[in-house]
N, C-alpha and C positions, 0 to 999 in steps of 0.2 A: 544553487545546484539543481533545483527542480527544472530549470530551463536547460541545464546540461543533460539531464535525463531525457527530456523531450527531444533534444537534438539526437541523442543516442538511439532513441526509439523512432527516429526518422519522422517526427511529427512536431517540429518546433513551432509551426504556425498554429497549432492547437493549444499551446500552453499560454494562458493569459494570467496566471497567478502573479500577484504583486506582493511586495514585501509587507505592506500593511494588511493585506488579506491573510497571509500566512501567520503574521503576528497575532491577529485577532482570533484566528482559529485555534492557535496553540495556547494563548495566554488569557483567554476570556475567563470569567468567573466559573463557567461550566464549559470547559474546552470541548470542542467537537473533534479535535485532532491531537494526537500525542506524537512526540518525536524523540529520537535519540541520534546522536552524532558520533562519528568515529574521528578521533584526532590523533595524528601521528607527527611527532616533532613539531608541535605547535601549529600544525596545518590541518584544516578541516579536509578530510579525505572521503567521507561518506556520510550517509544519513539513512534513517528509516522513519517513515511517517506512517502512522497507523491509527485505527479507531476501533471501538468495540462493535462487535456484531452479536447476535444472539441465535443460538440453535434451539429451535422448538423441540427437536428430537432429543437433544442432550439435556435441555432445560437449564442451560448455563450460557454465560457470555463466552465469547472467543475473541481473538484478535484478527482483524482484517488488515493485512499489510498493504497499504496503498502504494507506497514507493520504497524501494530499496535501491540505493545507488552508491557505487564506489567509483571514484575517479579512476580513469585508466591507469595512471601511474601507481596507484595503490592497490590494484587488483592483484590477487594471489599473495597478499600480505597477511590475510586473516581478518581484515576489517569487515568484510561481509559476514563471515562466520561469527564474529563477535557481535555484530548487530542482531543476527538471527538468534544467537544464543541468549542475548538479553531478552528478546521477545518471548522465546520459549520459556525462560526462567519466570517471567511475569505470568505466563499461562499456568505453569506448575504451581507457583506460589499462591495464585488466586483461585485455583481450581477450575480454570478454563480448560476446555477439552480440545480446542482447535486453534490452529494458527493457519490462516488461509491467505492466499495471494494468487494473482494471475501473472502469467508470463507469456510474452509473445512467442509464437512457434519457433521463430528463427533465433531467439536469444541463446547464445552459448552458455549462459548461466544455468540453463536447464540441467546440464550435466552436474554442476555444482550442487544444485538443489537435490537431485536424485542421490548423490553421494551422501547427503545428510539424512537420507531416509524419507524425503518428501515424495509423495505420490502425485502424479499428474491426474487430474480429475477430468479426463477427456470424455466421460459419458455425459457431462453437463455442458450445455451450450449457453453462454452468456447472452442476455438480451439487454438492450438499452433503449430507453425513450429519451430523445433529446431534440433540441431545435424546434422546428415547426410542428412536428408530430406531438411532442410533449405539450406545447402550448395549445394545440388543437384539442387534445384530450383534456387538459387541465381547465380549459375554458367552457367545456360542455356542462350543461345543467345536469345534475344527477337524474338519471332516468328512474321512473317508477319501476318497481319490481313487477 
């Protein structure tokens, strides 16, 4: 379903995840990724993949929701709300102060998130180092101060 999400986000060529990679991330002795699925009538209809982040200002962990996806036929059935409720419950139970995620500007789910009380963090601009720029910086010798 990760590839279905990539298709929905109009970037299928950017999704290179394999089944073994996902399995290793989820089921390693110290997992880097956690997940929940939504099942309806014995059919997998959605998933949430997340990992821990840490707020230096709050002094506690939080959850960063990497993917939330509900198949089109199961949208508006409560599956997405159930997945987000599960993550919010984990935050409350563990004393985490934040549940964060990014949403594409055009994604109609923004209205759904707003209805849940989520606030768009539009004053923050995401940055990413990847590809040749990441390698160029990563291969530099540390400069003297």
